[in-house]
PDB file of N, CA, C, O and CB in Angstrom:
ATOM      1  N   UNK A   1     -44.341  73.029 143.954  1.00  0.00           N
ATOM      2  CA  UNK A   1     -44.806  72.425 145.170  1.00  0.00           C
ATOM      3  C   UNK A   1     -45.881  73.294 145.814  1.00  0.00           C
ATOM      4  O   UNK A   1     -46.818  72.781 146.426  1.00  0.00           O
ATOM      5  CB  UNK A   1     -43.646  72.198 146.127  1.00  0.00           C
ATOM      6  N   UNK A   2     -45.744  74.605 145.674  1.00  0.00           N
ATOM      7  CA  UNK A   2     -46.744  75.489 146.250  1.00  0.00           C
ATOM      8  C   UNK A   2     -48.092  75.282 145.573  1.00  0.00           C
ATOM      9  O   UNK A   2     -49.127  75.233 146.238  1.00  0.00           O
ATOM     10  CB  UNK A   2     -46.303  76.950 146.127  1.00  0.00           C
ATOM     11  N   UNK A   3     -48.075  75.159 144.243  1.00  0.00           N
ATOM     12  CA  UNK A   3     -49.318  74.900 143.518  1.00  0.00           C
ATOM     13  C   UNK A   3     -49.918  73.571 143.937  1.00  0.00           C
ATOM     14  O   UNK A   3     -51.127  73.476 144.144  1.00  0.00           O
ATOM     15  CB  UNK A   3     -49.076  74.914 142.008  1.00  0.00           C
ATOM     16  N   UNK A   4     -49.094  72.553 144.064  1.00  0.00           N
ATOM     17  CA  UNK A   4     -49.576  71.227 144.451  1.00  0.00           C
ATOM     18  C   UNK A   4     -50.189  71.264 145.842  1.00  0.00           C
ATOM     19  O   UNK A   4     -51.269  70.716 146.062  1.00  0.00           O
ATOM     20  CB  UNK A   4     -48.435  70.201 144.402  1.00  0.00           C
ATOM     21  N   UNK A   5     -49.513  71.901 146.771  1.00  0.00           N
ATOM     22  CA  UNK A   5     -50.043  71.991 148.136  1.00  0.00           C
ATOM     23  C   UNK A   5     -51.374  72.725 148.173  1.00  0.00           C
ATOM     24  O   UNK A   5     -52.299  72.292 148.861  1.00  0.00           O
ATOM     25  CB  UNK A   5     -49.042  72.693 149.049  1.00  0.00           C
ATOM     26  N   UNK A   6     -51.483  73.815 147.453  1.00  0.00           N
ATOM     27  CA  UNK A   6     -52.736  74.572 147.410  1.00  0.00           C
ATOM     28  C   UNK A   6     -53.840  73.766 146.737  1.00  0.00           C
ATOM     29  O   UNK A   6     -54.972  73.727 147.219  1.00  0.00           O
ATOM     30  CB  UNK A   6     -52.533  75.903 146.675  1.00  0.00           C
ATOM     31  N   UNK A   7     -53.506  73.128 145.626  1.00  0.00           N
ATOM     32  CA  UNK A   7     -54.493  72.354 144.883  1.00  0.00           C
ATOM     33  C   UNK A   7     -55.029  71.198 145.715  1.00  0.00           C
ATOM     34  O   UNK A   7     -56.238  70.971 145.763  1.00  0.00           O
ATOM     35  CB  UNK A   7     -53.887  71.828 143.588  1.00  0.00           C
ATOM     36  N   UNK A   8     -54.131  70.468 146.371  1.00  0.00           N
ATOM     37  CA  UNK A   8     -54.558  69.326 147.183  1.00  0.00           C
ATOM     38  C   UNK A   8     -55.468  69.786 148.321  1.00  0.00           C
ATOM     39  O   UNK A   8     -56.475  69.139 148.607  1.00  0.00           O
ATOM     40  CB  UNK A   8     -53.333  68.575 147.751  1.00  0.00           C
ATOM     41  N   UNK A   9     -55.126  70.885 148.962  1.00  0.00           N
ATOM     42  CA  UNK A   9     -55.955  71.398 150.052  1.00  0.00           C
ATOM     43  C   UNK A   9     -57.360  71.745 149.571  1.00  0.00           C
ATOM     44  O   UNK A   9     -58.342  71.411 150.234  1.00  0.00           O
ATOM     45  CB  UNK A   9     -55.302  72.626 150.678  1.00  0.00           C
ATOM     46  N   UNK A  10     -57.461  72.404 148.439  1.00  0.00           N
ATOM     47  CA  UNK A  10     -58.770  72.774 147.894  1.00  0.00           C
ATOM     48  C   UNK A  10     -59.534  71.538 147.441  1.00  0.00           C
ATOM     49  O   UNK A  10     -60.739  71.439 147.673  1.00  0.00           O
ATOM     50  CB  UNK A  10     -58.610  73.756 146.723  1.00  0.00           C
ATOM     51  N   UNK A  11     -58.860  70.603 146.805  1.00  0.00           N
ATOM     52  CA  UNK A  11     -59.494  69.370 146.316  1.00  0.00           C
ATOM     53  C   UNK A  11     -60.069  68.571 147.489  1.00  0.00           C
ATOM     54  O   UNK A  11     -61.189  68.066 147.407  1.00  0.00           O
ATOM     55  CB  UNK A  11     -58.474  68.506 145.523  1.00  0.00           C
ATOM     56  N   UNK A  12     -59.307  68.456 148.571  1.00  0.00           N
ATOM     57  CA  UNK A  12     -59.768  67.732 149.756  1.00  0.00           C
ATOM     58  C   UNK A  12     -60.929  68.482 150.415  1.00  0.00           C
ATOM     59  O   UNK A  12     -61.879  67.859 150.890  1.00  0.00           O
ATOM     60  CB  UNK A  12     -58.606  67.539 150.764  1.00  0.00           C
ATOM     61  N   UNK A  13     -60.858  69.797 150.443  1.00  0.00           N
ATOM     62  CA  UNK A  13     -61.945  70.586 151.024  1.00  0.00           C
ATOM     63  C   UNK A  13     -63.241  70.425 150.242  1.00  0.00           C
ATOM     64  O   UNK A  13     -64.330  70.583 150.794  1.00  0.00           O
ATOM     65  CB  UNK A  13     -61.555  72.057 151.079  1.00  0.00           C
ATOM     66  N   UNK A  14     -63.124  70.115 148.968  1.00  0.00           N
ATOM     67  CA  UNK A  14     -64.306  69.903 148.127  1.00  0.00           C
ATOM     68  C   UNK A  14     -64.821  68.471 148.202  1.00  0.00           C
ATOM     69  O   UNK A  14     -65.793  68.130 147.527  1.00  0.00           O
ATOM     70  CB  UNK A  14     -63.988  70.252 146.685  1.00  0.00           C
ATOM     71  N   UNK A  15     -64.190  67.633 149.007  1.00  0.00           N
ATOM     72  CA  UNK A  15     -64.680  66.282 149.202  1.00  0.00           C
ATOM     73  C   UNK A  15     -63.856  65.188 148.565  1.00  0.00           C
ATOM     74  O   UNK A  15     -64.228  64.019 148.664  1.00  0.00           O
ATOM     75  CB  UNK A  15     -66.030  66.195 148.697  1.00  0.00           C
ATOM     76  N   UNK A  16     -62.750  65.514 147.912  1.00  0.00           N
ATOM     77  CA  UNK A  16     -61.900  64.506 147.283  1.00  0.00           C
ATOM     78  C   UNK A  16     -60.862  63.975 148.253  1.00  0.00           C
ATOM     79  O   UNK A  16     -60.810  64.384 149.413  1.00  0.00           O
ATOM     80  CB  UNK A  16     -61.215  65.080 146.055  1.00  0.00           C
ATOM     81  N   UNK A  17     -60.051  63.077 147.775  1.00  0.00           N
ATOM     82  CA  UNK A  17     -58.973  62.532 148.598  1.00  0.00           C
ATOM     83  C   UNK A  17     -57.641  63.116 148.143  1.00  0.00           C
ATOM     84  O   UNK A  17     -57.532  63.649 147.039  1.00  0.00           O
ATOM     85  CB  UNK A  17     -58.945  60.983 148.522  1.00  0.00           C
ATOM     86  N   UNK A  18     -56.642  63.013 148.993  1.00  0.00           N
ATOM     87  CA  UNK A  18     -55.326  63.533 148.658  1.00  0.00           C
ATOM     88  C   UNK A  18     -54.727  62.807 147.455  1.00  0.00           C
ATOM     89  O   UNK A  18     -54.137  63.434 146.575  1.00  0.00           O
ATOM     90  CB  UNK A  18     -54.396  63.415 149.856  1.00  0.00           C
ATOM     91  N   UNK A  19     -54.882  61.490 147.422  1.00  0.00           N
ATOM     92  CA  UNK A  19     -54.311  60.709 146.321  1.00  0.00           C
ATOM     93  C   UNK A  19     -55.000  61.064 145.003  1.00  0.00           C
ATOM     94  O   UNK A  19     -54.339  61.174 143.970  1.00  0.00           O
ATOM     95  CB  UNK A  19     -54.441  59.194 146.603  1.00  0.00           C
ATOM     96  N   UNK A  20     -56.306  61.240 145.031  1.00  0.00           N
ATOM     97  CA  UNK A  20     -57.029  61.622 143.814  1.00  0.00           C
ATOM     98  C   UNK A  20     -56.583  63.007 143.337  1.00  0.00           C
ATOM     99  O   UNK A  20     -56.474  63.250 142.136  1.00  0.00           O
ATOM    100  CB  UNK A  20     -58.557  61.608 144.064  1.00  0.00           C
ATOM    101  N   UNK A  21     -56.330  63.900 144.276  1.00  0.00           N
ATOM    102  CA  UNK A  21     -55.855  65.239 143.915  1.00  0.00           C
ATOM    103  C   UNK A  21     -54.471  65.175 143.274  1.00  0.00           C
ATOM    104  O   UNK A  21     -54.215  65.849 142.276  1.00  0.00           O
ATOM    105  CB  UNK A  21     -55.819  66.149 145.154  1.00  0.00           C
ATOM    106  N   UNK A  22     -53.588  64.373 143.839  1.00  0.00           N
ATOM    107  CA  UNK A  22     -52.244  64.229 143.288  1.00  0.00           C
ATOM    108  C   UNK A  22     -52.316  63.578 141.916  1.00  0.00           C
ATOM    109  O   UNK A  22     -51.600  63.978 140.999  1.00  0.00           O
ATOM    110  CB  UNK A  22     -51.348  63.403 144.234  1.00  0.00           C
ATOM    111  N   UNK A  23     -53.171  62.583 141.771  1.00  0.00           N
ATOM    112  CA  UNK A  23     -53.363  61.906 140.487  1.00  0.00           C
ATOM    113  C   UNK A  23     -53.805  62.905 139.422  1.00  0.00           C
ATOM    114  O   UNK A  23     -53.231  62.952 138.334  1.00  0.00           O
ATOM    115  CB  UNK A  23     -54.401  60.769 140.620  1.00  0.00           C
ATOM    116  N   UNK A  24     -54.803  63.684 139.728  1.00  0.00           N
ATOM    117  CA  UNK A  24     -55.315  64.674 138.770  1.00  0.00           C
ATOM    118  C   UNK A  24     -54.242  65.716 138.441  1.00  0.00           C
ATOM    119  O   UNK A  24     -54.050  66.070 137.278  1.00  0.00           O
ATOM    120  CB  UNK A  24     -56.577  65.370 139.333  1.00  0.00           C
ATOM    121  N   UNK A  25     -53.557  66.195 139.457  1.00  0.00           N
ATOM    122  CA  UNK A  25     -52.536  67.223 139.270  1.00  0.00           C
ATOM    123  C   UNK A  25     -51.413  66.723 138.369  1.00  0.00           C
ATOM    124  O   UNK A  25     -50.996  67.425 137.448  1.00  0.00           O
ATOM    125  CB  UNK A  25     -51.969  67.665 140.620  1.00  0.00           C
ATOM    126  N   UNK A  26     -50.925  65.525 138.629  1.00  0.00           N
ATOM    127  CA  UNK A  26     -49.838  64.972 137.816  1.00  0.00           C
ATOM    128  C   UNK A  26     -50.289  64.773 136.377  1.00  0.00           C
ATOM    129  O   UNK A  26     -49.561  65.107 135.443  1.00  0.00           O
ATOM    130  CB  UNK A  26     -49.346  63.640 138.402  1.00  0.00           C
ATOM    131  N   UNK A  27     -51.490  64.229 136.196  1.00  0.00           N
ATOM    132  CA  UNK A  27     -51.980  63.953 134.843  1.00  0.00           C
ATOM    133  C   UNK A  27     -52.196  65.236 134.042  1.00  0.00           C
ATOM    134  O   UNK A  27     -51.827  65.309 132.869  1.00  0.00           O
ATOM    135  CB  UNK A  27     -53.283  63.160 134.910  1.00  0.00           C
ATOM    136  N   UNK A  28     -52.781  66.226 134.664  1.00  0.00           N
ATOM    137  CA  UNK A  28     -53.148  67.442 133.928  1.00  0.00           C
ATOM    138  C   UNK A  28     -52.043  68.487 133.873  1.00  0.00           C
ATOM    139  O   UNK A  28     -51.992  69.274 132.927  1.00  0.00           O
ATOM    140  CB  UNK A  28     -54.363  68.053 134.546  1.00  0.00           C
ATOM    141  N   UNK A  29     -51.178  68.513 134.844  1.00  0.00           N
ATOM    142  CA  UNK A  29     -50.183  69.574 134.910  1.00  0.00           C
ATOM    143  C   UNK A  29     -48.801  69.121 134.428  1.00  0.00           C
ATOM    144  O   UNK A  29     -48.050  69.914 133.859  1.00  0.00           O
ATOM    145  CB  UNK A  29     -50.083  70.088 136.325  1.00  0.00           C
ATOM    146  N   UNK A  30     -48.471  67.856 134.654  1.00  0.00           N
ATOM    147  CA  UNK A  30     -47.123  67.386 134.351  1.00  0.00           C
ATOM    148  C   UNK A  30     -47.105  66.500 133.112  1.00  0.00           C
ATOM    149  O   UNK A  30     -46.371  66.779 132.163  1.00  0.00           O
ATOM    150  CB  UNK A  30     -46.552  66.627 135.540  1.00  0.00           C
ATOM    151  N   UNK A  31     -47.900  65.442 133.109  1.00  0.00           N
ATOM    152  CA  UNK A  31     -47.852  64.494 132.006  1.00  0.00           C
ATOM    153  C   UNK A  31     -48.328  65.090 130.683  1.00  0.00           C
ATOM    154  O   UNK A  31     -47.895  64.652 129.617  1.00  0.00           O
ATOM    155  CB  UNK A  31     -48.682  63.291 132.341  1.00  0.00           C
ATOM    156  N   UNK A  32     -49.203  66.072 130.741  1.00  0.00           N
ATOM    157  CA  UNK A  32     -49.689  66.660 129.485  1.00  0.00           C
ATOM    158  C   UNK A  32     -48.586  67.367 128.706  1.00  0.00           C
ATOM    159  O   UNK A  32     -48.740  67.630 127.514  1.00  0.00           O
ATOM    160  CB  UNK A  32     -50.812  67.639 129.771  1.00  0.00           C
ATOM    161  N   UNK A  33     -47.496  67.669 129.360  1.00  0.00           N
ATOM    162  CA  UNK A  33     -46.372  68.307 128.674  1.00  0.00           C
ATOM    163  C   UNK A  33     -45.710  67.364 127.676  1.00  0.00           C
ATOM    164  O   UNK A  33     -44.989  67.813 126.785  1.00  0.00           O
ATOM    165  CB  UNK A  33     -45.345  68.790 129.688  1.00  0.00           C
ATOM    166  N   UNK A  34     -45.950  66.054 127.820  1.00  0.00           N
ATOM    167  CA  UNK A  34     -45.422  65.094 126.858  1.00  0.00           C
ATOM    168  C   UNK A  34     -46.066  65.253 125.490  1.00  0.00           C
ATOM    169  O   UNK A  34     -45.496  64.810 124.492  1.00  0.00           O
ATOM    170  CB  UNK A  34     -45.628  63.680 127.363  1.00  0.00           C
ATOM    171  N   UNK A  35     -47.233  65.872 125.416  1.00  0.00           N
ATOM    172  CA  UNK A  35     -47.888  66.113 124.128  1.00  0.00           C
ATOM    173  C   UNK A  35     -47.030  66.997 123.227  1.00  0.00           C
ATOM    174  O   UNK A  35     -47.064  66.862 122.004  1.00  0.00           O
ATOM    175  CB  UNK A  35     -49.261  66.759 124.340  1.00  0.00           C
ATOM    176  N   UNK A  36     -46.277  67.882 123.820  1.00  0.00           N
ATOM    177  CA  UNK A  36     -45.468  68.822 123.060  1.00  0.00           C
ATOM    178  C   UNK A  36     -44.110  68.250 122.679  1.00  0.00           C
ATOM    179  O   UNK A  36     -43.400  68.832 121.859  1.00  0.00           O
ATOM    180  CB  UNK A  36     -45.280  70.086 123.847  1.00  0.00           C
ATOM    181  N   UNK A  37     -43.744  67.118 123.265  1.00  0.00           N
ATOM    182  CA  UNK A  37     -42.431  66.526 123.017  1.00  0.00           C
ATOM    183  C   UNK A  37     -42.547  65.366 122.037  1.00  0.00           C
ATOM    184  O   UNK A  37     -43.641  64.886 121.744  1.00  0.00           O
ATOM    185  CB  UNK A  37     -41.793  66.050 124.332  1.00  0.00           C
ATOM    186  N   UNK A  38     -41.431  64.941 121.554  1.00  0.00           N
ATOM    187  CA  UNK A  38     -41.369  63.712 120.768  1.00  0.00           C
ATOM    188  C   UNK A  38     -41.434  62.554 121.757  1.00  0.00           C
ATOM    189  O   UNK A  38     -40.516  62.353 122.552  1.00  0.00           O
ATOM    190  CB  UNK A  38     -40.061  63.646 119.874  1.00  0.00           C
ATOM    191  N   UNK A  39     -42.508  61.808 121.701  1.00  0.00           N
ATOM    192  CA  UNK A  39     -42.763  60.778 122.696  1.00  0.00           C
ATOM    193  C   UNK A  39     -41.969  59.506 122.424  1.00  0.00           C
ATOM    194  O   UNK A  39     -41.938  58.615 123.272  1.00  0.00           O
ATOM    195  CB  UNK A  39     -44.238  60.460 122.742  1.00  0.00           C
ATOM    196  N   UNK A  40     -41.343  59.403 121.292  1.00  0.00           N
ATOM    197  CA  UNK A  40     -40.614  58.192 120.935  1.00  0.00           C
ATOM    198  C   UNK A  40     -39.525  57.847 121.949  1.00  0.00           C
ATOM    199  O   UNK A  40     -39.259  56.669 122.190  1.00  0.00           O
ATOM    200  CB  UNK A  40     -40.001  58.348 119.564  1.00  0.00           C
ATOM    201  N   UNK A  41     -38.894  58.856 122.544  1.00  0.00           N
ATOM    202  CA  UNK A  41     -37.809  58.576 123.469  1.00  0.00           C
ATOM    203  C   UNK A  41     -38.301  58.064 124.820  1.00  0.00           C
ATOM    204  O   UNK A  41     -37.498  57.527 125.584  1.00  0.00           O
ATOM    205  CB  UNK A  41     -36.981  59.815 123.667  1.00  0.00           C
ATOM    206  N   UNK A  42     -39.573  58.205 125.144  1.00  0.00           N
ATOM    207  CA  UNK A  42     -40.091  57.679 126.408  1.00  0.00           C
ATOM    208  C   UNK A  42     -40.943  56.424 126.214  1.00  0.00           C
ATOM    209  O   UNK A  42     -41.506  55.900 127.175  1.00  0.00           O
ATOM    210  CB  UNK A  42     -40.908  58.746 127.114  1.00  0.00           C
ATOM    211  N   UNK A  43     -41.035  55.952 124.997  1.00  0.00           N
ATOM    212  CA  UNK A  43     -41.887  54.806 124.664  1.00  0.00           C
ATOM    213  C   UNK A  43     -41.611  53.616 125.579  1.00  0.00           C
ATOM    214  O   UNK A  43     -42.545  52.975 126.061  1.00  0.00           O
ATOM    215  CB  UNK A  43     -41.679  54.399 123.204  1.00  0.00           C
ATOM    216  N   UNK A  44     -40.349  53.319 125.817  1.00  0.00           N
ATOM    217  CA  UNK A  44     -39.977  52.154 126.621  1.00  0.00           C
ATOM    218  C   UNK A  44     -40.150  52.382 128.121  1.00  0.00           C
ATOM    219  O   UNK A  44     -40.040  51.439 128.905  1.00  0.00           O
ATOM    220  CB  UNK A  44     -38.547  51.775 126.334  1.00  0.00           C
ATOM    221  N   UNK A  45     -40.414  53.598 128.519  1.00  0.00           N
ATOM    222  CA  UNK A  45     -40.531  53.920 129.941  1.00  0.00           C
ATOM    223  C   UNK A  45     -41.977  54.000 130.415  1.00  0.00           C
ATOM    224  O   UNK A  45     -42.216  54.120 131.617  1.00  0.00           O
ATOM    225  CB  UNK A  45     -39.838  55.227 130.226  1.00  0.00           C
ATOM    226  N   UNK A  46     -42.937  53.938 129.518  1.00  0.00           N
ATOM    227  CA  UNK A  46     -44.343  54.102 129.909  1.00  0.00           C
ATOM    228  C   UNK A  46     -44.821  52.925 130.754  1.00  0.00           C
ATOM    229  O   UNK A  46     -45.387  53.132 131.828  1.00  0.00           O
ATOM    230  CB  UNK A  46     -45.231  54.248 128.665  1.00  0.00           C
ATOM    231  N   UNK A  47     -44.604  51.698 130.290  1.00  0.00           N
ATOM    232  CA  UNK A  47     -45.062  50.527 131.044  1.00  0.00           C
ATOM    233  C   UNK A  47     -44.401  50.413 132.424  1.00  0.00           C
ATOM    234  O   UNK A  47     -45.099  50.136 133.399  1.00  0.00           O
ATOM    235  CB  UNK A  47     -44.788  49.265 130.246  1.00  0.00           C
ATOM    236  N   UNK A  48     -43.090  50.616 132.541  1.00  0.00           N
ATOM    237  CA  UNK A  48     -42.500  50.578 133.889  1.00  0.00           C
ATOM    238  C   UNK A  48     -43.054  51.676 134.809  1.00  0.00           C
ATOM    239  O   UNK A  48     -43.186  51.464 136.014  1.00  0.00           O
ATOM    240  CB  UNK A  48     -40.982  50.716 133.793  1.00  0.00           C
ATOM    241  N   UNK A  49     -43.378  52.840 134.247  1.00  0.00           N
ATOM    242  CA  UNK A  49     -43.937  53.909 135.074  1.00  0.00           C
ATOM    243  C   UNK A  49     -45.346  53.550 135.534  1.00  0.00           C
ATOM    244  O   UNK A  49     -45.710  53.832 136.675  1.00  0.00           O
ATOM    245  CB  UNK A  49     -43.953  55.239 134.301  1.00  0.00           C
ATOM    246  N   UNK A  50     -46.138  52.935 134.667  1.00  0.00           N
ATOM    247  CA  UNK A  50     -47.475  52.472 135.068  1.00  0.00           C
ATOM    248  C   UNK A  50     -47.345  51.428 136.174  1.00  0.00           C
ATOM    249  O   UNK A  50     -48.100  51.457 137.146  1.00  0.00           O
ATOM    250  CB  UNK A  50     -48.249  51.880 133.848  1.00  0.00           C
ATOM    251  N   UNK A  51     -46.403  50.517 136.034  1.00  0.00           N
ATOM    252  CA  UNK A  51     -46.162  49.501 137.067  1.00  0.00           C
ATOM    253  C   UNK A  51     -45.757  50.153 138.386  1.00  0.00           C
ATOM    254  O   UNK A  51     -46.198  49.735 139.456  1.00  0.00           O
ATOM    255  CB  UNK A  51     -45.072  48.512 136.610  1.00  0.00           C
ATOM    256  N   UNK A  52     -44.912  51.182 138.299  1.00  0.00           N
ATOM    257  CA  UNK A  52     -44.478  51.905 139.501  1.00  0.00           C
ATOM    258  C   UNK A  52     -45.676  52.569 140.188  1.00  0.00           C
ATOM    259  O   UNK A  52     -45.816  52.490 141.408  1.00  0.00           O
ATOM    260  CB  UNK A  52     -43.408  52.968 139.139  1.00  0.00           C
ATOM    261  N   UNK A  53     -46.532  53.220 139.407  1.00  0.00           N
ATOM    262  CA  UNK A  53     -47.700  53.871 139.995  1.00  0.00           C
ATOM    263  C   UNK A  53     -48.607  52.862 140.672  1.00  0.00           C
ATOM    264  O   UNK A  53     -49.113  53.119 141.764  1.00  0.00           O
ATOM    265  CB  UNK A  53     -48.475  54.637 138.933  1.00  0.00           C
ATOM    266  N   UNK A  54     -48.819  51.712 140.035  1.00  0.00           N
ATOM    267  CA  UNK A  54     -49.660  50.677 140.636  1.00  0.00           C
ATOM    268  C   UNK A  54     -49.029  50.106 141.899  1.00  0.00           C
ATOM    269  O   UNK A  54     -49.734  49.806 142.862  1.00  0.00           O
ATOM    270  CB  UNK A  54     -49.916  49.558 139.634  1.00  0.00           C
ATOM    271  N   UNK A  55     -47.716  49.955 141.904  1.00  0.00           N
ATOM    272  CA  UNK A  55     -47.026  49.420 143.070  1.00  0.00           C
ATOM    273  C   UNK A  55     -47.019  50.427 144.216  1.00  0.00           C
ATOM    274  O   UNK A  55     -47.245  50.060 145.369  1.00  0.00           O
ATOM    275  CB  UNK A  55     -45.596  49.028 142.704  1.00  0.00           C
ATOM    276  N   UNK A  56     -46.761  51.682 143.904  1.00  0.00           N
ATOM    277  CA  UNK A  56     -46.618  52.718 144.925  1.00  0.00           C
ATOM    278  C   UNK A  56     -47.955  53.120 145.546  1.00  0.00           C
ATOM    279  O   UNK A  56     -48.044  53.290 146.762  1.00  0.00           O
ATOM    280  CB  UNK A  56     -45.948  53.936 144.329  1.00  0.00           C
ATOM    281  N   UNK A  57     -48.999  53.275 144.720  1.00  0.00           N
ATOM    282  CA  UNK A  57     -50.279  53.797 145.204  1.00  0.00           C
ATOM    283  C   UNK A  57     -51.380  52.743 145.277  1.00  0.00           C
ATOM    284  O   UNK A  57     -52.433  52.991 145.866  1.00  0.00           O
ATOM    285  CB  UNK A  57     -50.730  54.920 144.319  1.00  0.00           C
ATOM    286  N   UNK A  58     -51.154  51.583 144.693  1.00  0.00           N
ATOM    287  CA  UNK A  58     -52.170  50.543 144.658  1.00  0.00           C
ATOM    288  C   UNK A  58     -52.764  50.455 143.260  1.00  0.00           C
ATOM    289  O   UNK A  58     -52.863  51.452 142.545  1.00  0.00           O
ATOM    290  CB  UNK A  58     -53.272  50.816 145.702  1.00  0.00           C
ATOM    291  N   UNK A  59     -53.149  49.259 142.891  1.00  0.00           N
ATOM    292  CA  UNK A  59     -53.672  49.034 141.543  1.00  0.00           C
ATOM    293  C   UNK A  59     -54.995  49.780 141.358  1.00  0.00           C
ATOM    294  O   UNK A  59     -55.922  49.642 142.155  1.00  0.00           O
ATOM    295  CB  UNK A  59     -53.863  47.521 141.277  1.00  0.00           C
ATOM    296  N   UNK A  60     -55.055  50.557 140.306  1.00  0.00           N
ATOM    297  CA  UNK A  60     -56.281  51.267 139.966  1.00  0.00           C
ATOM    298  C   UNK A  60     -56.545  52.540 140.745  1.00  0.00           C
ATOM    299  O   UNK A  60     -57.646  53.086 140.670  1.00  0.00           O
ATOM    300  CB  UNK A  60     -57.409  50.373 140.151  1.00  0.00           C
ATOM    301  N   UNK A  61     -55.568  53.026 141.489  1.00  0.00           N
ATOM    302  CA  UNK A  61     -55.762  54.254 142.268  1.00  0.00           C
ATOM    303  C   UNK A  61     -55.448  55.495 141.439  1.00  0.00           C
ATOM    304  O   UNK A  61     -56.188  56.477 141.484  1.00  0.00           O
ATOM    305  CB  UNK A  61     -54.887  54.231 143.524  1.00  0.00           C
ATOM    306  N   UNK A  62     -54.365  55.454 140.692  1.00  0.00           N
ATOM    307  CA  UNK A  62     -53.943  56.602 139.886  1.00  0.00           C
ATOM    308  C   UNK A  62     -54.597  56.510 138.498  1.00  0.00           C
ATOM    309  O   UNK A  62     -53.918  56.333 137.487  1.00  0.00           O
ATOM    310  CB  UNK A  62     -52.377  56.656 139.763  1.00  0.00           C
ATOM    311  N   UNK A  63     -55.898  56.631 138.478  1.00  0.00           N
ATOM    312  CA  UNK A  63     -56.693  56.406 137.270  1.00  0.00           C
ATOM    313  C   UNK A  63     -56.383  57.420 136.173  1.00  0.00           C
ATOM    314  O   UNK A  63     -56.205  57.043 135.015  1.00  0.00           O
ATOM    315  CB  UNK A  63     -58.169  56.456 137.606  1.00  0.00           C
ATOM    316  N   UNK A  64     -56.317  58.684 136.521  1.00  0.00           N
ATOM    317  CA  UNK A  64     -56.066  59.745 135.532  1.00  0.00           C
ATOM    318  C   UNK A  64     -54.702  59.568 134.874  1.00  0.00           C
ATOM    319  O   UNK A  64     -54.587  59.645 133.651  1.00  0.00           O
ATOM    320  CB  UNK A  64     -56.151  61.133 136.195  1.00  0.00           C
ATOM    321  N   UNK A  65     -53.685  59.334 135.670  1.00  0.00           N
ATOM    322  CA  UNK A  65     -52.323  59.186 135.133  1.00  0.00           C
ATOM    323  C   UNK A  65     -52.221  57.961 134.231  1.00  0.00           C
ATOM    324  O   UNK A  65     -51.672  58.033 133.132  1.00  0.00           O
ATOM    325  CB  UNK A  65     -51.298  59.081 136.278  1.00  0.00           C
ATOM    326  N   UNK A  66     -52.749  56.846 134.702  1.00  0.00           N
ATOM    327  CA  UNK A  66     -52.652  55.610 133.925  1.00  0.00           C
ATOM    328  C   UNK A  66     -53.446  55.729 132.630  1.00  0.00           C
ATOM    329  O   UNK A  66     -52.997  55.268 131.581  1.00  0.00           O
ATOM    330  CB  UNK A  66     -53.155  54.411 134.749  1.00  0.00           C
ATOM    331  N   UNK A  67     -54.611  56.339 132.698  1.00  0.00           N
ATOM    332  CA  UNK A  67     -55.412  56.543 131.494  1.00  0.00           C
ATOM    333  C   UNK A  67     -54.667  57.410 130.490  1.00  0.00           C
ATOM    334  O   UNK A  67     -54.649  57.106 129.297  1.00  0.00           O
ATOM    335  CB  UNK A  67     -56.759  57.182 131.846  1.00  0.00           C
ATOM    336  N   UNK A  68     -54.056  58.479 130.964  1.00  0.00           N
ATOM    337  CA  UNK A  68     -53.303  59.363 130.081  1.00  0.00           C
ATOM    338  C   UNK A  68     -52.123  58.624 129.458  1.00  0.00           C
ATOM    339  O   UNK A  68     -51.868  58.751 128.261  1.00  0.00           O
ATOM    340  CB  UNK A  68     -52.812  60.599 130.849  1.00  0.00           C
ATOM    341  N   UNK A  69     -51.404  57.853 130.271  1.00  0.00           N
ATOM    342  CA  UNK A  69     -50.243  57.119 129.760  1.00  0.00           C
ATOM    343  C   UNK A  69     -50.650  56.042 128.766  1.00  0.00           C
ATOM    344  O   UNK A  69     -49.944  55.818 127.783  1.00  0.00           O
ATOM    345  CB  UNK A  69     -49.467  56.490 130.909  1.00  0.00           C
ATOM    346  N   UNK A  70     -51.767  55.375 129.000  1.00  0.00           N
ATOM    347  CA  UNK A  70     -52.265  54.378 128.044  1.00  0.00           C
ATOM    348  C   UNK A  70     -52.611  55.033 126.703  1.00  0.00           C
ATOM    349  O   UNK A  70     -52.284  54.500 125.643  1.00  0.00           O
ATOM    350  CB  UNK A  70     -53.507  53.654 128.618  1.00  0.00           C
ATOM    351  N   UNK A  71     -53.271  56.185 126.758  1.00  0.00           N
ATOM    352  CA  UNK A  71     -53.588  56.922 125.519  1.00  0.00           C
ATOM    353  C   UNK A  71     -52.327  57.391 124.817  1.00  0.00           C
ATOM    354  O   UNK A  71     -52.251  57.365 123.588  1.00  0.00           O
ATOM    355  CB  UNK A  71     -54.487  58.128 125.823  1.00  0.00           C
ATOM    356  N   UNK A  72     -51.352  57.811 125.576  1.00  0.00           N
ATOM    357  CA  UNK A  72     -50.082  58.241 125.008  1.00  0.00           C
ATOM    358  C   UNK A  72     -49.374  57.076 124.324  1.00  0.00           C
ATOM    359  O   UNK A  72     -48.784  57.238 123.256  1.00  0.00           O
ATOM    360  CB  UNK A  72     -49.186  58.843 126.094  1.00  0.00           C
ATOM    361  N   UNK A  73     -49.439  55.919 124.939  1.00  0.00           N
ATOM    362  CA  UNK A  73     -48.817  54.731 124.380  1.00  0.00           C
ATOM    363  C   UNK A  73     -49.487  54.320 123.068  1.00  0.00           C
ATOM    364  O   UNK A  73     -48.816  53.845 122.151  1.00  0.00           O
ATOM    365  CB  UNK A  73     -48.877  53.584 125.385  1.00  0.00           C
ATOM    366  N   UNK A  74     -50.795  54.499 122.975  1.00  0.00           N
ATOM    367  CA  UNK A  74     -51.529  54.164 121.752  1.00  0.00           C
ATOM    368  C   UNK A  74     -51.150  55.108 120.605  1.00  0.00           C
ATOM    369  O   UNK A  74     -51.157  54.710 119.440  1.00  0.00           O
ATOM    370  CB  UNK A  74     -53.049  54.224 122.007  1.00  0.00           C
ATOM    371  N   UNK A  75     -50.826  56.338 120.937  1.00  0.00           N
ATOM    372  CA  UNK A  75     -50.543  57.326 119.905  1.00  0.00           C
ATOM    373  C   UNK A  75     -49.134  57.198 119.322  1.00  0.00           C
ATOM    374  O   UNK A  75     -48.808  57.852 118.332  1.00  0.00           O
ATOM    375  CB  UNK A  75     -50.731  58.708 120.467  1.00  0.00           C
ATOM    376  N   UNK A  76     -48.313  56.364 119.930  1.00  0.00           N
ATOM    377  CA  UNK A  76     -46.929  56.213 119.461  1.00  0.00           C
ATOM    378  C   UNK A  76     -46.895  55.276 118.282  1.00  0.00           C
ATOM    379  O   UNK A  76     -45.825  55.011 117.735  1.00  0.00           O
ATOM    380  CB  UNK A  76     -46.010  55.691 120.586  1.00  0.00           C
TER     381      UNK A  76
END
């Protein structure tokens, strides 16, 4: 949480938005860890998570996360 708070503050100070900072942080810091795991066990959870992100933040707002998840889904 400390890293996230610091990152968001710096990202916003550079002219970005809080949501864009959170999107980038989640995609690059958290979701990339799925590359090291066997993704087969999360295959059925990718589409519901994309739906959740679109519902929670608005359609097309979490671009980095959705793009990463779509690429992950293609690689399965």
